[in-house]
TORKOL-4160 file (C-alpha; in steps of 0.2 Angstrom, whole numbers, padded with zeros to 4 digits, m for minus):
407
<pt num="1" X="m0165" Y="0296" Z="0484"/>
<pt num="2" X="m0164" Y="0281" Z="0492"/>
<pt num="3" X="m0169" Y="0283" Z="0510"/>
<pt num="4" X="m0164" Y="0268" Z="0525"/>
<pt num="5" X="m0175" Y="0273" Z="0539"/>
<pt num="6" X="m0171" Y="0262" Z="0556"/>
<pt num="7" X="m0184" Y="0258" Z="0570"/>
<pt num="8" X="m0178" Y="0252" Z="0587"/>
<pt num="9" X="m0196" Y="0245" Z="0590"/>
<pt num="10" X="m0206" Y="0235" Z="0578"/>
<pt num="11" X="m0224" Y="0238" Z="0571"/>
<pt num="12" X="m0239" Y="0246" Z="0581"/>
<pt num="13" X="m0225" Y="0259" Z="0589"/>
<pt num="14" X="m0225" Y="0281" Z="0587"/>
<pt num="15" X="m0210" Y="0279" Z="0578"/>
<pt num="16" X="m0217" Y="0265" Z="0566"/>
<pt num="17" X="m0232" Y="0275" Z="0563"/>
<pt num="18" X="m0224" Y="0292" Z="0556"/>
<pt num="19" X="m0209" Y="0279" Z="0547"/>
<pt num="20" X="m0224" Y="0273" Z="0538"/>
<pt num="21" X="m0233" Y="0289" Z="0533"/>
<pt num="22" X="m0215" Y="0296" Z="0526"/>
<pt num="23" X="m0214" Y="0280" Z="0516"/>
<pt num="24" X="m0228" Y="0281" Z="0508"/>
<pt num="25" X="m0227" Y="0299" Z="0500"/>
<pt num="26" X="m0209" Y="0294" Z="0497"/>
<pt num="27" X="m0213" Y="0282" Z="0485"/>
<pt num="28" X="m0228" Y="0290" Z="0479"/>
<pt num="29" X="m0213" Y="0304" Z="0474"/>
<pt num="30" X="m0202" Y="0290" Z="0465"/>
<pt num="31" X="m0189" Y="0288" Z="0481"/>
<pt num="32" X="m0183" Y="0270" Z="0486"/>
<pt num="33" X="m0185" Y="0267" Z="0505"/>
<pt num="34" X="m0180" Y="0253" Z="0515"/>
<pt num="35" X="m0187" Y="0250" Z="0535"/>
<pt num="36" X="m0177" Y="0243" Z="0545"/>
<pt num="37" X="m0186" Y="0236" Z="0563"/>
<pt num="38" X="m0183" Y="0222" Z="0575"/>
<pt num="39" X="m0198" Y="0207" Z="0578"/>
<pt num="40" X="m0201" Y="0194" Z="0590"/>
<pt num="41" X="m0212" Y="0184" Z="0577"/>
<pt num="42" X="m0228" Y="0184" Z="0586"/>
<pt num="43" X="m0244" Y="0181" Z="0578"/>
<pt num="44" X="m0254" Y="0197" Z="0573"/>
<pt num="45" X="m0269" Y="0201" Z="0561"/>
<pt num="46" X="m0257" Y="0213" Z="0548"/>
<pt num="47" X="m0241" Y="0202" Z="0552"/>
<pt num="48" X="m0243" Y="0198" Z="0534"/>
<pt num="49" X="m0241" Y="0214" Z="0527"/>
<pt num="50" X="m0223" Y="0215" Z="0532"/>
<pt num="51" X="m0216" Y="0200" Z="0530"/>
<pt num="52" X="m0224" Y="0198" Z="0513"/>
<pt num="53" X="m0214" Y="0212" Z="0505"/>
<pt num="54" X="m0195" Y="0211" Z="0510"/>
<pt num="55" X="m0191" Y="0222" Z="0498"/>
<pt num="56" X="m0199" Y="0238" Z="0509"/>
<pt num="57" X="m0196" Y="0230" Z="0525"/>
<pt num="58" X="m0180" Y="0222" Z="0531"/>
<pt num="59" X="m0185" Y="0212" Z="0548"/>
<pt num="60" X="m0171" Y="0209" Z="0562"/>
<pt num="61" X="m0179" Y="0193" Z="0568"/>
<pt num="62" X="m0179" Y="0187" Z="0588"/>
<pt num="63" X="m0175" Y="0175" Z="0597"/>
<pt num="64" X="m0155" Y="0179" Z="0595"/>
<pt num="65" X="m0143" Y="0164" Z="0600"/>
<pt num="66" X="m0126" Y="0169" Z="0600"/>
<pt num="67" X="m0115" Y="0151" Z="0609"/>
<pt num="68" X="m0125" Y="0149" Z="0626"/>
<pt num="69" X="m0132" Y="0167" Z="0628"/>
<pt num="70" X="m0148" Y="0172" Z="0621"/>
<pt num="71" X="m0159" Y="0188" Z="0617"/>
<pt num="72" X="m0178" Y="0181" Z="0619"/>
<pt num="73" X="m0186" Y="0193" Z="0612"/>
<pt num="74" X="m0181" Y="0213" Z="0607"/>
<pt num="75" X="m0178" Y="0223" Z="0622"/>
<pt num="76" X="m0188" Y="0239" Z="0629"/>
<pt num="77" X="m0182" Y="0257" Z="0630"/>
<pt num="78" X="m0193" Y="0257" Z="0644"/>
<pt num="79" X="m0205" Y="0247" Z="0657"/>
<pt num="80" X="m0222" Y="0244" Z="0649"/>
<pt num="81" X="m0231" Y="0226" Z="0650"/>
<pt num="82" X="m0233" Y="0226" Z="0633"/>
<pt num="83" X="m0238" Y="0209" Z="0624"/>
<pt num="84" X="m0228" Y="0212" Z="0610"/>
<pt num="85" X="m0210" Y="0207" Z="0621"/>
<pt num="86" X="m0219" Y="0193" Z="0630"/>
<pt num="87" X="m0203" Y="0191" Z="0641"/>
<pt num="88" X="m0204" Y="0212" Z="0648"/>
<pt num="89" X="m0186" Y="0213" Z="0644"/>
<pt num="90" X="m0178" Y="0231" Z="0645"/>
<pt num="91" X="m0161" Y="0233" Z="0639"/>
<pt num="92" X="m0159" Y="0239" Z="0658"/>
<pt num="93" X="m0161" Y="0221" Z="0662"/>
<pt num="94" X="m0151" Y="0212" Z="0649"/>
<pt num="95" X="m0133" Y="0209" Z="0657"/>
<pt num="96" X="m0119" Y="0213" Z="0649"/>
<pt num="97" X="m0115" Y="0200" Z="0638"/>
<pt num="98" X="m0133" Y="0199" Z="0632"/>
<pt num="99" X="m0129" Y="0218" Z="0629"/>
<pt num="100" X="m0113" Y="0214" Z="0618"/>
<pt num="101" X="m0122" Y="0202" Z="0609"/>
<pt num="102" X="m0135" Y="0213" Z="0604"/>
<pt num="103" X="m0125" Y="0225" Z="0597"/>
<pt num="104" X="m0114" Y="0214" Z="0590"/>
<pt num="105" X="m0128" Y="0204" Z="0580"/>
<pt num="106" X="m0139" Y="0225" Z="0576"/>
<pt num="107" X="m0121" Y="0229" Z="0567"/>
<pt num="108" X="m0120" Y="0215" Z="0558"/>
<pt num="109" X="m0140" Y="0214" Z="0553"/>
<pt num="110" X="m0134" Y="0233" Z="0550"/>
<pt num="111" X="m0120" Y="0232" Z="0540"/>
<pt num="112" X="m0126" Y="0218" Z="0529"/>
<pt num="113" X="m0142" Y="0230" Z="0525"/>
<pt num="114" X="m0132" Y="0245" Z="0522"/>
<pt num="115" X="m0119" Y="0237" Z="0510"/>
<pt num="116" X="m0133" Y="0229" Z="0501"/>
<pt num="117" X="m0149" Y="0242" Z="0499"/>
<pt num="118" X="m0132" Y="0257" Z="0498"/>
<pt num="119" X="m0144" Y="0270" Z="0505"/>
<pt num="120" X="m0141" Y="0292" Z="0501"/>
<pt num="121" X="m0148" Y="0294" Z="0517"/>
<pt num="122" X="m0149" Y="0285" Z="0535"/>
<pt num="123" X="m0164" Y="0290" Z="0547"/>
<pt num="124" X="m0161" Y="0282" Z="0562"/>
<pt num="125" X="m0176" Y="0285" Z="0575"/>
<pt num="126" X="m0172" Y="0286" Z="0592"/>
<pt num="127" X="m0157" Y="0292" Z="0598"/>
<pt num="128" X="m0152" Y="0273" Z="0605"/>
<pt num="129" X="m0140" Y="0260" Z="0600"/>
<pt num="130" X="m0142" Y="0258" Z="0582"/>
<pt num="131" X="m0139" Y="0275" Z="0580"/>
<pt num="132" X="m0123" Y="0274" Z="0591"/>
<pt num="133" X="m0118" Y="0257" Z="0581"/>
<pt num="134" X="m0121" Y="0268" Z="0562"/>
<pt num="135" X="m0109" Y="0281" Z="0571"/>
<pt num="136" X="m0094" Y="0268" Z="0575"/>
<pt num="137" X="m0098" Y="0263" Z="0560"/>
<pt num="138" X="m0092" Y="0277" Z="0554"/>
<pt num="139" X="m0107" Y="0284" Z="0542"/>
<pt num="140" X="m0116" Y="0299" Z="0540"/>
<pt num="141" X="m0133" Y="0299" Z="0548"/>
<pt num="142" X="m0148" Y="0309" Z="0556"/>
<pt num="143" X="m0156" Y="0306" Z="0571"/>
<pt num="144" X="m0175" Y="0306" Z="0575"/>
<pt num="145" X="m0179" Y="0311" Z="0593"/>
<pt num="146" X="m0196" Y="0302" Z="0601"/>
<pt num="147" X="m0197" Y="0307" Z="0618"/>
<pt num="148" X="m0197" Y="0289" Z="0622"/>
<pt num="149" X="m0178" Y="0286" Z="0620"/>
<pt num="150" X="m0176" Y="0302" Z="0631"/>
<pt num="151" X="m0186" Y="0291" Z="0643"/>
<pt num="152" X="m0172" Y="0276" Z="0642"/>
<pt num="153" X="m0159" Y="0288" Z="0643"/>
<pt num="154" X="m0166" Y="0292" Z="0661"/>
<pt num="155" X="m0169" Y="0276" Z="0665"/>
<pt num="156" X="m0153" Y="0266" Z="0661"/>
<pt num="157" X="m0139" Y="0271" Z="0663"/>
<pt num="158" X="m0129" Y="0260" Z="0652"/>
<pt num="159" X="m0135" Y="0270" Z="0638"/>
<pt num="160" X="m0131" Y="0285" Z="0643"/>
<pt num="161" X="m0111" Y="0287" Z="0635"/>
<pt num="162" X="m0118" Y="0279" Z="0618"/>
<pt num="163" X="m0131" Y="0286" Z="0615"/>
<pt num="164" X="m0124" Y="0303" Z="0618"/>
<pt num="165" X="m0108" Y="0299" Z="0606"/>
<pt num="166" X="m0123" Y="0296" Z="0593"/>
<pt num="167" X="m0132" Y="0313" Z="0596"/>
<pt num="168" X="m0116" Y="0322" Z="0596"/>
<pt num="169" X="m0113" Y="0313" Z="0580"/>
<pt num="170" X="m0128" Y="0314" Z="0569"/>
<pt num="171" X="m0127" Y="0326" Z="0555"/>
<pt num="172" X="m0143" Y="0335" Z="0562"/>
<pt num="173" X="m0157" Y="0327" Z="0574"/>
<pt num="174" X="m0175" Y="0330" Z="0570"/>
<pt num="175" X="m0186" Y="0334" Z="0586"/>
<pt num="176" X="m0207" Y="0328" Z="0585"/>
<pt num="177" X="m0210" Y="0342" Z="0596"/>
<pt num="178" X="m0203" Y="0358" Z="0605"/>
<pt num="179" X="m0203" Y="0350" Z="0622"/>
<pt num="180" X="m0191" Y="0334" Z="0612"/>
<pt num="181" X="m0178" Y="0349" Z="0606"/>
<pt num="182" X="m0176" Y="0356" Z="0623"/>
<pt num="183" X="m0176" Y="0338" Z="0629"/>
<pt num="184" X="m0163" Y="0333" Z="0618"/>
<pt num="185" X="m0154" Y="0349" Z="0620"/>
<pt num="186" X="m0153" Y="0346" Z="0640"/>
<pt num="187" X="m0148" Y="0330" Z="0640"/>
<pt num="188" X="m0136" Y="0327" Z="0628"/>
<pt num="189" X="m0130" Y="0342" Z="0629"/>
<pt num="190" X="m0132" Y="0344" Z="0607"/>
<pt num="191" X="m0133" Y="0365" Z="0600"/>
<pt num="192" X="m0151" Y="0373" Z="0597"/>
<pt num="193" X="m0145" Y="0376" Z="0579"/>
<pt num="194" X="m0141" Y="0358" Z="0576"/>
<pt num="195" X="m0158" Y="0352" Z="0581"/>
<pt num="196" X="m0173" Y="0353" Z="0567"/>
<pt num="197" X="m0192" Y="0353" Z="0574"/>
<pt num="198" X="m0204" Y="0342" Z="0562"/>
<pt num="199" X="m0221" Y="0337" Z="0568"/>
<pt num="200" X="m0227" Y="0319" Z="0568"/>
<pt num="201" X="m0242" Y="0318" Z="0555"/>
<pt num="202" X="m0255" Y="0305" Z="0549"/>
<pt num="203" X="m0263" Y="0298" Z="0536"/>
<pt num="204" X="m0278" Y="0308" Z="0529"/>
<pt num="205" X="m0284" Y="0293" Z="0515"/>
<pt num="206" X="m0286" Y="0283" Z="0531"/>
<pt num="207" X="m0289" Y="0295" Z="0545"/>
<pt num="208" X="m0305" Y="0302" Z="0538"/>
<pt num="209" X="m0324" Y="0305" Z="0543"/>
<pt num="210" X="m0333" Y="0290" Z="0534"/>
<pt num="211" X="m0351" Y="0286" Z="0531"/>
<pt num="212" X="m0352" Y="0267" Z="0543"/>
<pt num="213" X="m0365" Y="0256" Z="0550"/>
<pt num="214" X="m0361" Y="0261" Z="0569"/>
<pt num="215" X="m0370" Y="0243" Z="0572"/>
<pt num="216" X="m0358" Y="0233" Z="0559"/>
<pt num="217" X="m0344" Y="0240" Z="0567"/>
<pt num="218" X="m0349" Y="0234" Z="0584"/>
<pt num="219" X="m0353" Y="0218" Z="0579"/>
<pt num="220" X="m0339" Y="0216" Z="0571"/>
<pt num="221" X="m0327" Y="0218" Z="0587"/>
<pt num="222" X="m0340" Y="0207" Z="0596"/>
<pt num="223" X="m0349" Y="0224" Z="0605"/>
<pt num="224" X="m0366" Y="0222" Z="0611"/>
<pt num="225" X="m0373" Y="0239" Z="0615"/>
<pt num="226" X="m0387" Y="0248" Z="0609"/>
<pt num="227" X="m0385" Y="0263" Z="0596"/>
<pt num="228" X="m0388" Y="0276" Z="0607"/>
<pt num="229" X="m0373" Y="0274" Z="0617"/>
<pt num="230" X="m0361" Y="0288" Z="0618"/>
<pt num="231" X="m0345" Y="0280" Z="0610"/>
<pt num="232" X="m0327" Y="0287" Z="0618"/>
<pt num="233" X="m0310" Y="0281" Z="0608"/>
<pt num="234" X="m0295" Y="0277" Z="0618"/>
<pt num="235" X="m0279" Y="0273" Z="0607"/>
<pt num="236" X="m0263" Y="0269" Z="0614"/>
<pt num="237" X="m0253" Y="0255" Z="0624"/>
<pt num="238" X="m0261" Y="0249" Z="0642"/>
<pt num="239" X="m0250" Y="0259" Z="0654"/>
<pt num="240" X="m0248" Y="0270" Z="0666"/>
<pt num="241" X="m0238" Y="0282" Z="0654"/>
<pt num="242" X="m0254" Y="0283" Z="0643"/>
<pt num="243" X="m0265" Y="0286" Z="0657"/>
<pt num="244" X="m0278" Y="0269" Z="0655"/>
<pt num="245" X="m0279" Y="0267" Z="0674"/>
<pt num="246" X="m0283" Y="0288" Z="0674"/>
<pt num="247" X="m0295" Y="0282" Z="0661"/>
<pt num="248" X="m0302" Y="0267" Z="0673"/>
<pt num="249" X="m0307" Y="0281" Z="0687"/>
<pt num="250" X="m0315" Y="0294" Z="0675"/>
<pt num="251" X="m0325" Y="0280" Z="0672"/>
<pt num="252" X="m0329" Y="0276" Z="0690"/>
<pt num="253" X="m0335" Y="0294" Z="0691"/>
<pt num="254" X="m0346" Y="0297" Z="0676"/>
<pt num="255" X="m0365" Y="0297" Z="0677"/>
<pt num="256" X="m0371" Y="0279" Z="0670"/>
<pt num="257" X="m0389" Y="0289" Z="0663"/>
<pt num="258" X="m0377" Y="0297" Z="0651"/>
<pt num="259" X="m0374" Y="0279" Z="0643"/>
<pt num="260" X="m0357" Y="0280" Z="0640"/>
<pt num="261" X="m0347" Y="0266" Z="0632"/>
<pt num="262" X="m0325" Y="0265" Z="0631"/>
<pt num="263" X="m0319" Y="0255" Z="0616"/>
<pt num="264" X="m0302" Y="0255" Z="0620"/>
<pt num="265" X="m0287" Y="0249" Z="0605"/>
<pt num="266" X="m0269" Y="0245" Z="0611"/>
<pt num="267" X="m0261" Y="0228" Z="0617"/>
<pt num="268" X="m0255" Y="0226" Z="0638"/>
<pt num="269" X="m0262" Y="0220" Z="0650"/>
<pt num="270" X="m0274" Y="0229" Z="0661"/>
<pt num="271" X="m0274" Y="0218" Z="0677"/>
<pt num="272" X="m0258" Y="0224" Z="0679"/>
<pt num="273" X="m0264" Y="0238" Z="0679"/>
<pt num="274" X="m0277" Y="0236" Z="0689"/>
<pt num="275" X="m0268" Y="0226" Z="0703"/>
<pt num="276" X="m0261" Y="0242" Z="0708"/>
<pt num="277" X="m0277" Y="0252" Z="0709"/>
<pt num="278" X="m0288" Y="0251" Z="0727"/>
<pt num="279" X="m0303" Y="0241" Z="0719"/>
<pt num="280" X="m0316" Y="0255" Z="0724"/>
<pt num="281" X="m0304" Y="0269" Z="0714"/>
<pt num="282" X="m0311" Y="0262" Z="0697"/>
<pt num="283" X="m0322" Y="0255" Z="0687"/>
<pt num="284" X="m0322" Y="0242" Z="0669"/>
<pt num="285" X="m0341" Y="0245" Z="0668"/>
<pt num="286" X="m0344" Y="0250" Z="0648"/>
<pt num="287" X="m0325" Y="0248" Z="0643"/>
<pt num="288" X="m0323" Y="0236" Z="0629"/>
<pt num="289" X="m0304" Y="0231" Z="0626"/>
<pt num="290" X="m0301" Y="0225" Z="0608"/>
<pt num="291" X="m0280" Y="0226" Z="0606"/>
<pt num="292" X="m0270" Y="0230" Z="0593"/>
<pt num="293" X="m0282" Y="0236" Z="0578"/>
<pt num="294" X="m0275" Y="0240" Z="0558"/>
<pt num="295" X="m0277" Y="0257" Z="0555"/>
<pt num="296" X="m0293" Y="0256" Z="0544"/>
<pt num="297" X="m0303" Y="0248" Z="0561"/>
<pt num="298" X="m0295" Y="0260" Z="0572"/>
<pt num="299" X="m0299" Y="0277" Z="0560"/>
<pt num="300" X="m0318" Y="0264" Z="0559"/>
<pt num="301" X="m0319" Y="0264" Z="0577"/>
<pt num="302" X="m0318" Y="0283" Z="0579"/>
<pt num="303" X="m0329" Y="0286" Z="0564"/>
<pt num="304" X="m0343" Y="0278" Z="0577"/>
<pt num="305" X="m0339" Y="0287" Z="0590"/>
<pt num="306" X="m0340" Y="0305" Z="0598"/>
<pt num="307" X="m0323" Y="0310" Z="0606"/>
<pt num="308" X="m0308" Y="0303" Z="0609"/>
<pt num="309" X="m0293" Y="0303" Z="0626"/>
<pt num="310" X="m0277" Y="0304" Z="0628"/>
<pt num="311" X="m0277" Y="0306" Z="0644"/>
<pt num="312" X="m0255" Y="0302" Z="0645"/>
<pt num="313" X="m0244" Y="0307" Z="0658"/>
<pt num="314" X="m0231" Y="0310" Z="0645"/>
<pt num="315" X="m0231" Y="0312" Z="0626"/>
<pt num="316" X="m0216" Y="0318" Z="0613"/>
<pt num="317" X="m0230" Y="0323" Z="0601"/>
<pt num="318" X="m0247" Y="0313" Z="0603"/>
<pt num="319" X="m0247" Y="0307" Z="0584"/>
<pt num="320" X="m0264" Y="0296" Z="0592"/>
<pt num="321" X="m0272" Y="0313" Z="0594"/>
<pt num="322" X="m0269" Y="0319" Z="0575"/>
<pt num="323" X="m0277" Y="0304" Z="0570"/>
<pt num="324" X="m0292" Y="0303" Z="0579"/>
<pt num="325" X="m0293" Y="0323" Z="0573"/>
<pt num="326" X="m0293" Y="0317" Z="0556"/>
<pt num="327" X="m0307" Y="0309" Z="0557"/>
<pt num="328" X="m0317" Y="0323" Z="0565"/>
<pt num="329" X="m0317" Y="0319" Z="0584"/>
<pt num="330" X="m0315" Y="0332" Z="0599"/>
<pt num="331" X="m0302" Y="0326" Z="0611"/>
<pt num="332" X="m0300" Y="0328" Z="0628"/>
<pt num="333" X="m0278" Y="0328" Z="0631"/>
<pt num="334" X="m0268" Y="0331" Z="0646"/>
<pt num="335" X="m0253" Y="0342" Z="0646"/>
<pt num="336" X="m0243" Y="0330" Z="0644"/>
<pt num="337" X="m0229" Y="0340" Z="0632"/>
<pt num="338" X="m0236" Y="0336" Z="0614"/>
<pt num="339" X="m0254" Y="0335" Z="0610"/>
<pt num="340" X="m0262" Y="0352" Z="0619"/>
<pt num="341" X="m0251" Y="0359" Z="0606"/>
<pt num="342" X="m0264" Y="0357" Z="0594"/>
<pt num="343" X="m0279" Y="0347" Z="0600"/>
<pt num="344" X="m0297" Y="0353" Z="0597"/>
<pt num="345" X="m0307" Y="0349" Z="0614"/>
<pt num="346" X="m0302" Y="0350" Z="0630"/>
<pt num="347" X="m0286" Y="0353" Z="0640"/>
<pt num="348" X="m0283" Y="0344" Z="0658"/>
<pt num="349" X="m0271" Y="0342" Z="0669"/>
<pt num="350" X="m0258" Y="0326" Z="0671"/>
<pt num="351" X="m0265" Y="0312" Z="0680"/>
<pt num="352" X="m0283" Y="0321" Z="0686"/>
<pt num="353" X="m0298" Y="0310" Z="0685"/>
<pt num="354" X="m0310" Y="0321" Z="0690"/>
<pt num="355" X="m0307" Y="0335" Z="0676"/>
<pt num="356" X="m0306" Y="0319" Z="0664"/>
<pt num="357" X="m0324" Y="0314" Z="0667"/>
<pt num="358" X="m0329" Y="0333" Z="0666"/>
<pt num="359" X="m0323" Y="0338" Z="0650"/>
<pt num="360" X="m0331" Y="0322" Z="0642"/>
<pt num="361" X="m0347" Y="0326" Z="0650"/>
<pt num="362" X="m0345" Y="0344" Z="0645"/>
<pt num="363" X="m0341" Y="0340" Z="0626"/>
<pt num="364" X="m0353" Y="0326" Z="0627"/>
<pt num="365" X="m0367" Y="0338" Z="0631"/>
<pt num="366" X="m0363" Y="0353" Z="0619"/>
<pt num="367" X="m0377" Y="0359" Z="0609"/>
<pt num="368" X="m0376" Y="0351" Z="0593"/>
<pt num="369" X="m0370" Y="0369" Z="0581"/>
<pt num="370" X="m0357" Y="0368" Z="0594"/>
<pt num="371" X="m0352" Y="0352" Z="0592"/>
<pt num="372" X="m0351" Y="0352" Z="0573"/>
<pt num="373" X="m0340" Y="0366" Z="0575"/>
<pt num="374" X="m0328" Y="0358" Z="0585"/>
<pt num="375" X="m0329" Y="0342" Z="0574"/>
<pt num="376" X="m0327" Y="0353" Z="0558"/>
<pt num="377" X="m0310" Y="0362" Z="0567"/>
<pt num="378" X="m0301" Y="0345" Z="0572"/>
<pt num="379" X="m0301" Y="0341" Z="0553"/>
<pt num="380" X="m0295" Y="0359" Z="0550"/>
<pt num="381" X="m0280" Y="0355" Z="0563"/>
<pt num="382" X="m0277" Y="0339" Z="0557"/>
<pt num="383" X="m0275" Y="0342" Z="0539"/>
<pt num="384" X="m0260" Y="0355" Z="0544"/>
<pt num="385" X="m0250" Y="0338" Z="0548"/>
<pt num="386" X="m0254" Y="0328" Z="0536"/>
<pt num="387" X="m0242" Y="0315" Z="0529"/>
<pt num="388" X="m0238" Y="0326" Z="0512"/>
<pt num="389" X="m0234" Y="0340" Z="0522"/>
<pt num="390" X="m0222" Y="0329" Z="0535"/>
<pt num="391" X="m0212" Y="0323" Z="0518"/>
<pt num="392" X="m0211" Y="0338" Z="0510"/>
<pt num="393" X="m0201" Y="0347" Z="0526"/>
<pt num="394" X="m0193" Y="0328" Z="0527"/>
<pt num="395" X="m0187" Y="0330" Z="0511"/>
<pt num="396" X="m0180" Y="0346" Z="0513"/>
<pt num="397" X="m0170" Y="0341" Z="0528"/>
<pt num="398" X="m0162" Y="0327" Z="0517"/>
<pt num="399" X="m0159" Y="0336" Z="0502"/>
<pt num="400" X="m0150" Y="0350" Z="0511"/>
<pt num="401" X="m0140" Y="0334" Z="0519"/>
<pt num="402" X="m0135" Y="0326" Z="0502"/>
<pt num="403" X="m0129" Y="0344" Z="0497"/>
<pt num="404" X="m0121" Y="0351" Z="0513"/>
<pt num="405" X="m0108" Y="0332" Z="0510"/>
<pt num="406" X="m0109" Y="0336" Z="0489"/>
<pt num="407" X="m0101" Y="0356" Z="0494"/>
């Protein structure tokens, strides 16, 4: 089977992570895969992996210039300070002329790719412009709805008519959680029978318990703290959506004698977040911002941590929680639509720095036997969402679509 994945954003996003998980397993099973995604051609530690493999990755490069109209970088679905998009450009901010150029150039890029690759299945990740263009081209396709696309639907009125047409025209819509399923039904008026819930998954070959030298990992990260420190990991963009401001507020509430250090993995502008907070409401002490990390490095950081936190205000699923759990970490997550349904550890209310601080202390003070039970349970639950398991479910969906087409 030949599968084409179309992603709205670049590598490092949650949707790209799930595409990578699926691709790894699909290739093992002998299927052919092509991944389409945009890139602003910025520097990153894993850039070469993608640019050196044109057989697998089709990269749509920016800036785009057509006559006198320029789109300097790929647009975002919602506002979110992000170094991967240094211009801070959203679809909503595009002029009508820029949006038209975006659509024309995307259609040209996809048309050439589809003609060359000739896929059996086109899986568009996000109900957005790419799926609408595939619909306009009269091709069969399915859409994977993630939640960020529904946030974009609410944020940008210009996309609504096209996104609705894309949703209604898809053969099937895969929702990554029950919450996303309800969003899709409500926003696009899609019949429930057209939607299939298929959870996200993680790569257990990367995110697993490993025996590592804690000080060696810290040294490589440029972090100079003693080996008795209680490390807590956070993996996500530095945005209010991901609750980074809640982490900063909770940090101020924590007793310094607990010797807690946070390692924050993710891109974004923390100064921009802090500028919008009262100076006496948060603390940056003992918080180490290490930026975007490769999956292997993320797994290493989880393996030297005691627990991981996800204080998000909104999540369609919460794949970062699964990755941490695969490394044996208990979680503190918010009841935000996704991770609370599978995370092992503590569930807290959205926006509560006090509950976050209390949950962190509660887990750190657990007796060693109870803490070890939490670790084992985290791994056991995470394995239910392995990339192998989700790929088998996805293949069943693909096979049913192909079979229905051949009847």
